[in-house]
C-alpha positions in Angstrom: 68.6 93.6 208.7 69.6 90.4 206.8 69.6 92.3 203.5 72.0 94.8 204.9 74.4 92.0 206.0 74.3 90.2 202.7 74.8 93.5 200.8 77.8 94.4 203.1 79.2 90.9 202.4 78.7 91.4 198.6 80.4 94.8 198.7 83.3 93.5 200.8 83.9 90.6 198.4 83.3 92.4 195.0 84.1 96.1 195.5 87.8 95.8 194.5 87.0 93.9 191.3 84.2 96.3 190.4 86.5 99.3 190.9 89.1 97.7 188.6 86.5 96.8 186.0 85.1 100.4 186.0 88.6 101.9 186.0 89.3 100.0 182.8 86.0 101.3 181.4 86.5 104.9 182.3 90.3 105.4 182.5 89.6 108.0 185.3 90.1 107.2 189.0 87.7 109.9 190.3 84.9 108.9 187.8 85.4 105.3 188.7 84.8 106.0 192.4 81.8 108.1 191.6 80.2 105.5 189.3 80.8 102.6 191.6 79.5 104.5 194.6 76.4 105.6 192.8 75.6 102.2 191.4 76.2 100.4 194.8 73.9 103.0 196.4 71.1 102.1 193.9 71.9 98.4 194.2 71.4 98.7 198.0 68.0 100.2 197.6 67.0 97.2 195.4 69.2 94.5 197.1 66.3 92.1 198.0 65.4 91.9 194.3 69.0 91.8 193.1 70.1 89.2 195.6 67.3 86.9 194.5 68.7 86.8 190.9 70.8 83.9 189.7 73.8 86.2 189.1 73.7 89.3 191.2 77.3 90.2 190.3 76.4 90.2 186.6 73.4 92.4 187.2 75.6 94.9 189.2 78.1 94.8 186.3 75.3 95.6 183.9 74.3 98.6 186.1 77.9 99.8 186.0 78.2 99.6 182.2 74.8 101.3 181.8 75.9 104.1 184.2 79.2 104.5 182.3 77.4 104.8 179.0 74.9 107.3 180.5 77.7 109.3 181.9 79.5 109.4 178.5 76.3 110.6 176.9 75.9 113.4 179.5 79.5 114.3 179.1 79.3 114.5 175.3 76.5 117.1 175.7 78.4 119.3 178.2 82.1 118.9 177.5 84.1 121.8 176.1 84.8 121.4 172.3 88.3 122.9 172.2 91.0 120.2 171.8 92.9 119.5 174.9 96.6 118.5 174.8 97.4 115.5 176.9 100.5 116.1 179.2 102.0 112.6 178.7 103.0 111.5 175.3 104.3 108.1 174.2 107.5 109.6 172.9 108.4 111.2 176.3 108.1 108.1 178.4 111.2 106.0 179.1 109.3 103.0 180.4 108.0 100.9 177.5 105.4 99.1 179.7 104.1 102.4 180.9 104.0 103.7 177.3 102.0 100.6 176.3 99.5 101.2 179.1 99.2 104.9 178.2 98.7 103.9 174.6 96.0 101.4 175.5 94.1 103.9 177.7 94.5 106.6 175.1 93.2 104.2 172.4 90.2 103.1 174.5 89.3 106.7 175.1 88.8 107.2 171.4 86.1 104.5 171.3 82.4 105.1 171.8 81.0 104.1 175.2 79.4 100.9 173.8 82.5 99.9 171.9 84.7 100.5 174.9 82.4 98.5 177.2 82.5 95.6 174.7 86.2 95.6 174.4 86.6 95.8 178.2 84.0 93.1 178.8 85.6 90.8 176.2 89.3 91.2 177.0 89.4 92.3 180.6 86.4 90.4 182.0 86.9 87.5 179.5 83.2 87.2 178.7 81.7 85.6 175.7 79.7 87.6 173.1 76.5 86.1 174.4 77.3 87.1 178.0 78.2 90.6 176.8 75.0 90.8 174.8 73.1 89.9 178.0 74.8 92.7 179.9 74.3 95.3 177.2 70.8 94.1 176.3 71.5 93.5 172.6 72.2 90.7 170.2 75.5 88.8 170.0 75.8 89.9 166.4 75.7 93.5 167.6 78.4 92.8 170.0 80.6 91.2 167.3 80.1 94.2 164.9 80.9 96.8 167.6 83.9 94.8 168.7 85.1 94.5 165.1 84.8 98.3 164.6 86.5 99.0 167.9 89.4 96.8 167.1 89.7 98.3 163.7 89.9 101.7 165.2 92.5 100.6 167.7 94.6 99.1 165.0 94.4 102.4 163.0 95.6 104.3 166.1 98.5 101.8 166.6 99.5 101.9 163.0 99.4 105.7 163.0 101.6 105.8 166.2 104.1 103.3 164.6 104.3 105.5 161.4 105.0 108.6 163.5 107.8 106.8 165.4 109.4 105.5 162.2 109.4 108.8 160.5 110.6 110.8 163.5 114.2 111.8 163.3 116.4 109.9 165.8 117.1 111.6 169.0 120.7 112.9 169.4 122.6 112.3 172.5 123.9 115.4 174.2 127.5 116.1 173.7 129.8 116.6 176.7 
């Protein structure tokens, strides 16, 4: 009974932060809910072991990242291969802040699961390369190389978007 109480306290204290973290990872609200619910269910089954760890929150975050990567692998095998047109484009949004967020989410979606996890852990969770390496069970040099490639890809996407905006003809105001 004590394990259930401590798990309930953990969930009450950390669920919101875990949902935000996974939302940044996935970019999809429904998938976020599914991943967090599945991982917390598995964590409950092992809570006595997880709670005894020095950093149970870090372990649960690792479980979330691993589940996200596993989901992306499963999705890559089963998703349709026809290109899908996104309904919202950067050119059609009036709010620059919203356009920036859409651009970031769109850019993150182009990264591999591991690159995306590294970028989110580094810039959203503010973790060091060593801490990220512990979560992803790899070396810090691997983290740095994946981060470098991810940032390079994001820069290419931003530069491509800027070039499109600069070469597009100016919009004409309607005449009255």
